[in-house]
N, C-alpha and C positions, 0 to 999 in steps of 0.2 A: 930144547926147541921141539918137544914132541907134545902132542895132546895128552892131558891128564885124565880127562873123562873117558871111561870105557865105552859108554853109549855113543859118544861123539866119534871115536875111533871106529866102531863097528858101522855106523851110518856112513862115514866117509869112505870106508873100505868098500862097502857094498856099492855105493853111488859110483865110485871111481871105477870099479871093475865092470859095472853094468854099462856106463858110458863107453869104456875102452872096448868092450866086446862089441857093442852095436857099431861103434865107429870102424873097427877092423872088418866086421861082417859086411857092411855097406860098401866100404872101400873095396874089398875083395870082389863083390858082386859087380861093382862098376868096372873094374879092370877086366875081369874074365868073362863077363857076358858079351857074347859076339853080337855085333850090330846086325840087324835084320836088313836084308836086301829085297828088292822088288820080286814078287812072285813071277813064275813063268808066263802068266798071262800078259805081262807088260813087255815081254821080250818079243822081238820081231822074229817071224818065221824065216827059214833058211831061204825060201823064195823071195820074201820081202827084202832080205839083206842083199840078195843078188840083184834085185831091182835097183836098190839104192846105189849099189856100187857100179852098176852098169849104165844107168841113166844119168845124164848131166843134172845138176841141181836146177830144179825148177818145178814145173807142173807135175812132172812124173814123180818126184819126191813128195810133193804135197798130196798127191793121190794115194801113195803108198801109206803115208801117215794117216791120212783121212780114213782109209779103210781099216787100218790096224787100230785106231783109237775109237772107232764108232761104238764099240760095245764095252768100253772101259769107263769106270767111274771117275774121270778126270775133269776138273772144273777150272783149274788154274792154267794159265797161259804165260808166255814170255811177254816181255814188255811191248813187243811188236804184234802180240796176238797170236803167235804160233803155238803149235803143240810143243810142249816141253820134252825134247828128245836129247838123249846122251849119246854122242858119237863114240865115246870110249866104251861104254857098256853095251851099246846098240840096243837100247830099249827106251820105251816111252815112259817118262818119269811119272810116277804116282804123285798125287797132291802132296805137298810138303816134303818131297823126297829131293836130296841134292847129292851131287857127285863129290866124294871127298878125295882130294888129290894126294893125301897121305896114304890112305887105305887103297886108293885107286878102285873104289867101288861107289855105286849109288847106295845111300843109306837112307832107310825109311825114317821120315820125320827127323831128319838131321838137325841137332841144335848146334853142335860144334865139335871140332876135333880137340880133345883136351890133352895136352902134352903131360899134365901131371899124373894122369891115369893111363897115358899111352893107348888111348882108345877113343873111338867116335862115341859121342853121347847122342843117343837117338831114341827111337821108339822103344827099343828092347831094354835099355838100361837108364832111361832118364829118371824114373822114380828112384833108382838106386843112387844116382848122382845126387839128387835132391836130399835124400837121407844122409848120404855121406857128408854133405855140406852142413846139415842140421846137427848130426851127432859130433862132428869134429868141432863145431861151434860150441856146443854145450860142454864138450870135453875141455876145451880151452877156457871157458868161462868158469867151469868148476875149478880148475887148477889155480886160476887167477884169484878166485874168491877164497879159497882155502889157504891161499899163500899170502893173502892181503895183510892179515894181522902181524905176520912175521916180517913182512916187507916194511910195515910201518915201524916195528921195533928196531929194524936195521938202521933206519934214519934217526931214531931217538936213542940209539945206543943202549937198547934194551936187550941185545942178544949177547951171548957169550962170545968172547973174541976167538973164534975158531974159522977154519976155512969154509965151514958149512954155510956161514952167513952170506958169502959171496954166491954160492949156489942158489940161495933163496932169492937173491936179487936178480940173477940171471933167469930163473925159472918165471919170476913174475913178469919181467919185461918180455920174455919170448911168448908167454900165454897171452898177455895183453895185446901184443901186436898182432898175433894171429887172430885173436878175437876181433879186432877192428876190421881187418881185411876179409875174414870169412863172413862177418855180419853183413858187409856191404854186398858180397857176392851172393849170399844166401837171400837177402832181401830183394835183390835184382831178379833172381830166378823165381822167387815167390810172386813177384809182380808179373813175370812172364806167364806163370801158370794161371794166375787169376785172370789173365787176358787171353789165355789160349794162343800165345805167341811163342816163338822160338828166337834164339840169338840171331839166327840167319834171316829171320823175317820179322824183325821187330818194328819195322816201319821207317828205318833211316835210309834215305836216298843218297847220302853223302859217300863219295868214293872213299875207299880205305886202302892202305898200302900193305901189300903182302899178307892178305888175309889167310889164316891158317886153315887148310883143309878144303875150303869150298872153291870148286871150279878152277882150280890151279892158277890162281893169280901169281905171277912171278914176283919175287921179292922186290919191293920198291916200285911196282907198278900198280896203277889204280885198278880196283875190282869193283865196278858198280853193281855187278850182278849178285854179289854175295849177300849183301845186307840190304834187303828191300822188302816192302810190303807184298803180299800175295796179289797177283793180278788175275782177275776173272774176266769173263766176256764183257761185262758191263764196265770194266775198268779196274783200277787199283782200289782194294779195300783192306786197310790194315786190321780191321776187326772182323774180317770175313768168317773166321772159324771160331769166333767167341760166341758161346751159348749162354753166358751168364756165369757168375762166380761159382755157383754150387756145381753145375754141370761141367765147367771147365776144370775144377778140382777132381771130379770123379773120373774124368777122362784120363787123368794121370794116375790117381791112386786107386781107382776101381770103386765098385759099389759096396764091397764089404769093409766096413771101417775097422774090423779086427785086424786086417792086414796092412792098414795105413802106415803104421810106424815100424813095420818089419820089411826088410829088404827081400821080399818075396814078390815075384811078378804078379801084379793085379790090375794092370792098366787095361782099359777097355778098347776094343777094336782089333783090327788086323794090321794096322799101320799103313795100309794101302789106300784106304779111303776114310774120309772123315765127314761128319755132318757139318753143314755151314749154317750160317744165319741168313742165307740169301733166300728171299721170298719167291723169286721167279725161277722157274725151271729153265735150265740151259737147253735151248732147242736142239743142240747137237747131241745131246745124251739121250739114248733110248731108255726104256724101262728096264728093270733088272732082268737079265736073261733067265729062261725057264730053269727051275732047279736051284736057283740061288735064293738063300734066305738071309735078309739083312740083319737079322737079330743075333747071329752067331758072333761070338767073340774069340773063336779059336783062330790063332794066327795061321795055322796051317791050311784052313779052309778057304781063306781070302775071298770071303763073300762080301759083296758090295751093296751099298745103299742104291736105291733107285734114283733119287733125286735129292738136291740140296734144299730142304725145307727147313724152316726155323723150328717147327715141332714135327717130329717124325716118329716112326715106330722103332727107330734104332735103340738099342740098349743103353746108348750114351744119354738118351734123354728120358725124363721121368714120365712124361705124357705119352699115352698110347693113342695113336692115330692110325687110321687105315690109309695106306699108300696108294690104294687103288682109286682114291678120289682124284679126279682129274686125268685119270689114265686114258679115258675116251677122247679127252681133249688134247692129249699129247700128239696124237697123230695129226690132228688139225693144226696144232702150233707148228709142227715140222713141215707141213705142206707149204710149199711156195717159198721156203726159206732155204737159202744157199749158204754153204760153208764159206766163211771169209778166207781170203788167201792165207795159206799156212806156210811158213818157212821153218826150216829146221834150225834148232838152237844148237850152236856149236859150244860144247861144254869143255873142250880140251884146251 
């Protein structure tokens, strides 16, 4: 029950160990890469925390959040139009950030908390998670394909009557079943990447029971906040962060194609701010503060884009445009415009 051709043996051994090594490498990176949390710019100051604790909920809270958020690049809101605030972490949530009840932290661009890797899948390790799915799928398909001829011989009584033939049958069934489940999961996440969505913001408004990780939904209780489209000032927009297939892919895998198939971090951005396809400027958001450069992709710098334009100077986009265009009109746009009533989002 062994391969007779030496060349076939060499090819299978090389392919098997290559796929196995990439599978283990990406799995390791998915597990042991720490999720990224919001930078200090999004945390309230000690004085602001004192105000929130001392004052009753109402206009005082709204004013504190309004002042704290005025220089931050946040464009998403709660369903009621409020600033997305986390009571547990005492911070203003960046766009696409969610509080994980398992980790008890706010996770940047959180996709989901995965029990199979015992870690949150988010901005820092989403690429590794995708590669883990891809290489595990290829690994299972390779095993099923190389075992197929012997599996057929098993049913046609073409194998020697030994215990090994039952191992062949079990191996084929296990590899085939894992291939089916992994292909559906990998295909789903490929679709999410192509649309620049996440599992927690895929556009479903249907309540779910006991969602793992997001916003501490008690088991068996509805959690409408966990799975929903992002909400902007103009309303809900399930494609608000989609920049087109190519740009969406590069936002996860990076600009350098040589790193795409390796579990090495190459995602673009800092995880705190993201370009959107919105055409109109959010009047509540000011221009980028002095000294900040929107083109950096170092996560430690936390440098923010000035405004959510469809085409911008951000390194996530291919076209280079000046963001100073319309900056003189920004002050005019803000004049006479008042901030709508903001209420705090309770995330506990």
